[in-house]
C-alpha positions, 0 to 999 in steps of 0.5 A, a space after each residue: 887649758 881650763 883652770 879649776 875654780 880653786 886655782 882661779 880663786 888662788 890667782 885672784 888672791 895673789 893678784 890682790 896681795 900684790 896690788 895691796 903690797 904695792 899700794 901700801 908701800 911707803 917707798 913707792 908712794 914717796 917716790 911717786 910723790 917726788 915725781 909729782 912734786 917735780 911737776 910730772 903726772 905718774 902712770 905706773 903699769 907693772 907686768 907680772 908673769 906668773 906660771 903655775 905647774 901642777 906638782 905630782 909625786 909617786 908613792 915613793 916620793 920620786 918626781 914624775 915627769 909631766 906631760 911636757 917631759 919636765 920634772 916638777 920644778 924644771 922650766 922651759 924658756 921660751 924666748 921671743 925675738 923681742 926678748 933676744 933684742 932686749 937681752 942683746 941690749 944688756 950684752 947678754 947672749 943665750 949661750 951665757 944663759 945656757 951655761 948657768 
């Protein structure tokens, strides 16, 4: 899927805003300093998964099903074997998620 230049710019802005928020956080800076004061080096790596889905509506305001058959705002959950292992370690089963 090709991203248009506008979406690429918006994604860059979002990434910069997240980075700025983390780097300017006094709580995070203080926690990192506490770890350093305890004699440890700190390596902070955060991973964020952000999804984008183009919204579309009919003239009457009804939601239109997208190419994947889902309406705007609905999501599909893709679960890997690693995801399942992690969920099981938390005592969460997929059946529990389906009921929500």
